[in-house]
C-alpha positions in Angstrom: -3.1 2.9 27.0 0.2 0.8 27.0 2.8 1.0 24.6 2.9 -2.6 23.0 6.2 -4.0 23.5 9.3 -2.5 21.0 7.0 -0.1 19.5 7.7 3.7 19.3 5.2 6.2 19.7 5.2 9.7 19.7 3.9 11.6 22.6 1.4 13.2 20.2 0.4 9.9 18.7 -2.2 7.8 19.7 -1.7 3.6 19.3 -5.0 2.0 20.6 -4.3 -1.4 19.2 -2.0 -4.0 20.9 -1.4 -5.7 17.4 1.5 -3.9 16.6 5.2 -5.3 15.8 8.2 -4.6 17.2 10.4 -2.1 15.8 7.1 0.1 14.2 7.1 3.8 14.8 3.9 5.9 14.8 4.8 9.5 14.8 3.3 12.3 16.1 -0.8 13.0 15.5 -0.6 9.6 14.1 -4.0 7.7 15.1 -3.8 3.4 14.8 -7.4 2.4 16.1 -8.1 -0.5 18.3 -8.3 -3.5 16.3 -6.0 -2.4 13.0 -3.1 -5.1 12.8 0.2 -3.8 11.6 3.7 -5.6 11.4 7.5 -4.9 12.4 8.9 -2.6 11.4 6.6 -0.3 10.0 6.9 3.6 9.6 3.4 5.7 10.1 4.6 9.2 9.4 2.8 12.0 10.8 -1.3 12.4 10.2 -1.3 9.1 9.2 -4.6 6.8 10.4 -5.1 3.2 10.1 -8.6 2.3 11.2 -9.9 -1.0 12.7 -9.9 -3.7 10.3 -7.1 -2.5 8.5 -3.8 -4.9 8.0 0.0 -3.7 7.1 2.5 -6.3 7.0 5.8 -5.9 8.0 8.5 -3.1 7.1 5.4 -1.0 5.0 6.0 2.7 5.4 2.9 5.0 5.5 4.1 8.6 4.5 2.4 11.7 5.8 -1.9 12.2 5.7 -2.5 8.8 4.8 -5.8 7.0 6.0 -5.5 2.9 5.5 -9.3 2.1 6.1 -10.8 -1.3 7.5 -11.0 -3.7 4.4 -7.4 -2.4 3.0 -4.5 -5.3 3.2 -1.0 -4.5 2.8 1.8 -6.8 2.3 5.3 -6.4 3.8 7.8 -4.2 2.0 5.1 -2.1 0.7 5.6 2.2 0.3 2.7 4.3 0.7 3.7 8.0 -0.4 2.4 11.3 1.0 -1.6 11.7 0.5 -2.3 8.5 -1.0 -5.7 7.5 -0.8 -7.7 4.6 -0.2 -11.4 3.6 -0.1 -13.8 0.6 0.7 -17.2 1.7 -0.5 -17.6 2.1 -4.3 -20.8 4.1 -4.0 -21.0 6.0 -0.6 -23.6 8.2 0.7 -23.8 9.9 4.0 -27.6 9.0 4.6 -27.2 5.3 3.8 -25.1 3.3 6.8 -23.8 0.2 5.4 -22.6 -3.0 7.2 -19.0 -3.7 7.0 -19.9 -7.1 4.8 -20.6 -4.5 2.0 -17.5 -2.9 1.9 -15.2 -3.7 -0.7 -11.9 -4.9 0.2 -8.4 -3.8 -1.6 -5.1 -5.7 -1.1 -2.0 -4.4 -1.8 1.0 -7.3 -2.1 4.4 -7.4 -1.5 7.1 -5.1 -2.2 4.5 -2.8 -4.4 5.1 1.3 -4.2 2.5 3.8 -4.3 3.4 7.4 -5.7 2.0 10.8 -4.0 -1.5 11.5 -3.9 -2.3 8.5 -5.9 -6.0 6.9 -5.4 -6.4 3.7 -5.0 -10.6 2.8 -5.6 -11.4 0.2 -3.4 -11.9 -3.8 -4.9 -8.4 -3.6 -6.8 -5.3 -5.5 -6.4 -1.8 -4.4 -6.3 0.4 -7.1 -7.6 3.7 -7.9 -6.3 6.2 -4.9 -6.9 3.9 -3.2 -8.7 4.3 0.8 -9.2 1.9 3.1 -9.2 3.3 6.9 -10.2 2.2 10.0 -8.1 -1.3 11.3 -8.8 -2.7 8.0 -10.6 -6.2 6.9 -10.0 -6.1 3.1 -9.8 -9.8 1.7 -10.7 -8.8 -1.8 -11.8 -5.9 -4.5 -10.6 -2.3 -4.0 -11.5 -0.2 -7.0 -12.8 2.6 -7.7 -10.9 6.0 -5.4 -11.5 3.8 -3.4 -13.5 4.4 0.8 -13.6 1.0 2.0 -14.1 0.4 6.0 -14.4 -2.7 8.6 -15.1 -5.9 9.1 -14.8 -7.3 6.5 -14.7 -4.4 4.4 -14.3 -3.0 2.5 -17.5 0.1 0.4 -17.8 3.3 2.2 -19.0 5.9 0.2 -18.3 7.7 -2.4 -15.7 9.7 -1.8 -12.9 12.4 -4.1 -11.1 12.0 -4.7 -7.2 15.2 -2.2 -6.8 13.1 0.2 -8.2 14.3 0.6 -11.6 12.5 0.8 -14.8 13.0 -2.1 -16.8 13.2 -2.5 -20.6 11.7 -5.7 -21.9 13.3 -6.9 -25.4 10.4 -8.8 -26.8 9.0 -10.9 -24.0 12.4 -10.8 -22.0 13.9 -8.5 -20.2 16.9 -7.7 -17.4 17.4 -4.6 -15.0 20.4 -2.5 -15.6 20.8 -1.9 -12.1 20.4 -5.1 -10.2 20.9 -7.8 -13.3 17.4 -9.4 -12.5 15.7 -11.4 -15.5 12.1 -11.2 -16.0 9.9 -12.8 -18.8 6.6 -11.4 -19.5 3.4 -13.6 -19.5 -0.4 -13.0 -20.1 -0.7 -12.2 -16.4 2.3 -9.9 -16.3 5.9 -9.8 -15.5 7.6 -12.9 -13.8 10.9 -12.8 -12.5 13.3 -15.5 -13.7 
């Protein structure tokens, strides 16, 4: 199998897809299946797996031992921590083989971060720059910029694009690190 132009594939990795963007690195024991789409500048760490039908945007980091299954769509600049878990079937049974049309899609929007050992149950959307704490089990949609933690994951605050936790005064807030301003709406947090 020929390595796509401008892509680093470790000698102990397997990259079957021809749809891998320039500057992406596929490290030891990682596997990218044929039909997977991986953007530019991604970093697929040891023992990661990207299934056919999965989509990764540009500059995505997939840390060690993460499997990104078919029907999972990941936006740009997303961080997926070590041992994070995705699913694509709400009620799996080994003896019941469902067609792909019955699998449940999951969408991770641009800039989101998923902590180590977090579980993302299929059928949800993580909003832009959402932040999932380590070990959380996410079973419902997460608004833009929301910080969620726990089992099941519940909102516990807000995060800035720069990764700093935000303090709101009423419905408004400003990041103490980068100075970005935000306003709280019914749909979540919005950058001003």
